[in-house]
N, C-alpha and C positions, 0 to 999 in steps of 0.2 A: 574490540571490534570497532568498527564503523558504522555507526547505521546508516543505511542509504536511501531505504524509503520504508512506505508503510502503506495498507491500505484497508478500509474497513466496509467498502462499499456503500456505505451510507447514503452516497450523493448521486446515486446509477439513480435513475427515472421506473426499472422498472428489473426482477429478476434476469429478463432474457436479452436486457439493450445494454452497449455498452455507451449511451447518451447521456450526458450529465444533466441533469438537474439546471434550469438556468436563475436567476435571481437568487441564490442562496449565497451567503457568507457563512463561514462556521470555519471550527477549529478542530482537528480530530488529535487526537492521542491515544499512543500505545502505553500500556501499561501490562505489571504482572496482573494476573487474577487469581491470588494464591487463596481467597477468601471461598472458591469454587461456586460462583453465583449459579442457581439455578434457572437463572434468566438467559443468562450467556446466548449470544446468537440467535437469540431469537428476533432482534432486530426492532426496527420502529412501526413496522407494517405487521397483519394479522398472520404472514407469512414469515419465514428467516428471509432479512434482508441481506442478501450475499449472491457471488457471481454466481450465476447458471451457462454452461456452457452448452451453447448454440455456435459460439464465435470461439476464435483463439483470444489469447491475450499475453503481449509482452509486458516484461519487466526487466527496464533497462539496469545496467548497473549504477549510472548515475552520479558515480565519482569523478568522471574525467580521467581517469588514472586506467591503469588497467590489473585488476586483483587477480592474482591467481587462483588466491582462496576464497571461495563465498560461503555464508550463511543462508538457506533459506526454508523460512517459516510458512507453513499455512495451515489453514482447519479443511478439513476434507469430509466431504458425506456423497457417496454415490444411490440412486434408489433402485439398481438391479444389477445382475449377477455379471459382472463385465464381461466381453467376449475378448480373449487376449489375441491380438494379430500384430505383428511384429509391424508391420506398415500402417497401426494407427499409434502415435507416441501420446503417452501423456503429457510426460515433462521434459523440455529440450535442454541443453546449454549448447550455447554457442558464442564464437571466439569475437564477435563483433553484429552491433546493431545491425546489420545491412546485409552481411554474411548469409550464405545459405552451409558455410561448415561447421557442422556439427562435432562438439567432443565428446557428449554425451546424449542417449536416449533413456527415460525410466519408462516402465509400463507398470500397470496391475495383471497382474496373471490371472487364469483361469479359476485357481485354486485361493485366490484373494491377496496374495502375496506382492512385495515389490520387486521386479528386475530390472537393473542396469547391464545397457550394453555401448560399448564404444562406436565411435565414428564409424567404424566398417561394419556393421551388427554382433559383433562378438560378444560374448554375455560373459559379462564380469563378476558378478553375484546373482541372488536372489536371496532376500532377505526372510528371515524364519521366526519361528515364535510366536507367531499372530495369523489371523486373518483381519480384512481390512469388511467388518460384515455391513448389508444393505441398511439405509436409514440412518447410519449412525456418524455421529461425528467423533470423527480424531484431530490430534493434532502432530501434524508430520513436517519434520525438520531434518533438512538435508546439508551437507555439508561436503563440496567437494572443493580437490587441490587440480588443479592442471596442469602435467606434468611429462614426461614421456617414459618416466622409469619410476618415479618418486609418487606418482598421483595415488588420491587417496578418495576415498569416499565412505560417509558415514549417515545412515539413515536411523533417528526416532522417533518412536512413533507412541504418542501421551508419555513420553519422558523415559522412553526403555528403548535402549540400543536394539534395534533390529537387525542392522549388519554393518560392518566394518571392514573397510578392504584397503591395504594398503600395498605400497610398492606396485602399482598398476601402471600402466600404460593411458592413459587417460586423455591424452595430447593429441586432435586431429590437425594435420598443417602444420606450418611454422610457429604459430602464436599459442603461447601458453599462459592466455590468461583468459576471462570469462568477460563478455560486455550485453550477452543477453540472456533472457531466461524466458522459452517460449511455453504456453501452458494449453494444453488442449484439453479434451474429454477422456472417457475411456469408450470402449467399442461396447456397445448394448446397453448403455447405463446414463441418464442423466447424471450429471455432475454438480456440486455446488463448493464454493469456493469460499472462503473470507477471513479474515485478520493475518494479513498476508504482511511479512518482513523481508528484507532484505539487506545482510552486511556484508562487508568483506573483512578482513582482518589485519588493516591497516593500524589500527590503533582506537583507544577509546574507553571509557568506566569498562566495560564488559568487554571478556574476553572467551566467551564460551558460548553455547546457544544460549537463546535467550527463554528455551523453554514455550509452554502454552501460555502466548499474550491473547491481549484481546485489546481491539483498537475501537474506538467511537467518537461521536459526533460531540461536538458541546455546540449549540445555535445561539445566533444572534437573540440577545432578549433584552438590547435598553440601548439607551443614544449613551454615544461615547465621548471621548472630550473633543470631538470635533466633528462637525455638522456642515459641509461644503454642497455637499450632492443635493439637486432637486430631489424630492421624494413625490413618487407618481398619487400617493396620498398618504395621510398620517405621517406617523415616523420613519425616522429614517431605517432604523432596525426591522420595522415590521414588512417591509418590502423586501428583504432577504434572510427571512429567519423560515421559510417552507420548507414543510417536512416534502409534500407533494410537489411538482414542478405547477406552475400556474401560468407557462406559456407568455409569460409579459404581461400578466396583468397586472402587475405591481414592481417596480425596480427604482431604482435610483438614478439620477440621470447626473454627469459630474464633467466640466470643462477644463481645460488644460490647465494646471497648477492647482486645483480644487484636492481636496481630501476627505472621505469619509470614516469614521472609525464606529463600532460597536461595540458596548459590553456585552460578554457570552456568558450560557448559563455556567453555576459552578461544579464543581465535580461530584456527584452523584455518590452515594457508598457503595461498597467501603472505602473509607477512606485513609493513608497511607500505604498503598500499594507503589511499587518500584516504577517510575516513568521513565521512559526509555528515549521519548521523545513528541515535539507536537509538528502537526502540520496545519500551517495557515492556510485556506482554500477560498478561491472564490469563483464564481462562474459569471462570465463579462465579456462584452462584445464592442464594436464600434459601430454609429449608428451612421455616419457618413462619409464622405469620400477625405480621400486625405491619409496619412499617418498617422495612427496614434498607438501611443503602448503606456502600460501603466508599472505601478510598482504595491508589493503588498508589504501592508503595515501590519507591525507584531509591536503593540505597544503593551509593554512589561517596564515597571519599577518607575513609571508616571512617562519613560521616555519611547519615542516612536521610531522604532528601529523598522529600515527599510528593504526591502528584498533585493533580487536581482530585475530587470526590465523585462518584462512580458510583452513581444509585439499583438497585438489586436487584429481580429479580422469582424466582416460581417456576422458570420457565425460564432454562437456562445462556446466558448472552450475553457473549460478548465485549467486553474493557473494555481499554481501554491508555491509553499515556502517552508521547508523544512527548518527546524533549530534540534538539535540533540541537546543542547544545553540552554539555558536560560540568555538572551542574548544581554539582561541587564549586569547578571554578576560572572558570567561565565563556570556556572555552577550549575549540576544538576537538580531537575525543575521538582520543585514541590507543590504541594496541593494549597497554598497559599499563595504560591508567583501564578497560577492559570486561574483561581477564583476571581485574581484582582487584573488582571489582563484585559486587554482588548485586541481587537482586528478589525482592520479596516484595508483602503485602497487609498491610492494617489494617483492623477493621471499626471503623468510627466512628458508627454510629446505628443 
């Protein structure tokens, strides 16, 4: 599989907002949690740092391609009995980002199982052998293949297969691929999501579900190799290491051609887990008229690796660069790679 995206929601400013925190540069990494830490999904706040549903959320395939098969994993918790209704979708699979052409819709039923319907609303199947209890975290993984006769759907909950459908018509319209996963809530209950991943089946080190994974942040915690931005106060990294938003009280200001890099925290225990990817991310905006673009810097093995061009606006936005492999050697990430790396940003236009 190819890892397309992952998110741990540690950079959101609240549980019920889709607003990114400003003045923050961090590294997120996705990894197996085989040790079964008792503190997982407790987050950095007194309550679970997860995404809560008063809004909807979209995850694009981000591959630039047209995958017919995707793997989608996420932690899920609801706090009250769901009230099933066919018009209140839980998860929907679309063919393109802007389209209203829905291939599949998933629901949590009154009996706390998962049902899936085709684009016309016809029932394809319902999971069995489990119930999704209130106030309990579950790690749910869904695999879908879009096809007009050989379509397939698999649902795994906490590592156990609960639905396996084959030879189904899972295609609506003419596009036999996935371009968007749309997440909603469940009727009658507050819902939390955490530790999301999205993969396709176009190749990579992994060829199956990732399993119950964890996505955690590593904050800036030291001056990096390059310090060219002007800090509002103190050292540069101290202005981008917030856990909670500070509304521009601290920031770093860079001009054209300048770059700033920051050391990041070391990996926490347990060590030696499988690291599926890292994501360098920054909240950034421009502060004057005219065009301005940046590139994120991931410094690995003593070399700065630039990401793609990110065009800025006057409003803070989250920009990110995902690396499945270490760009220094094109091999899987190891603990030592991340412990010695830096993240940063360069003003390029």
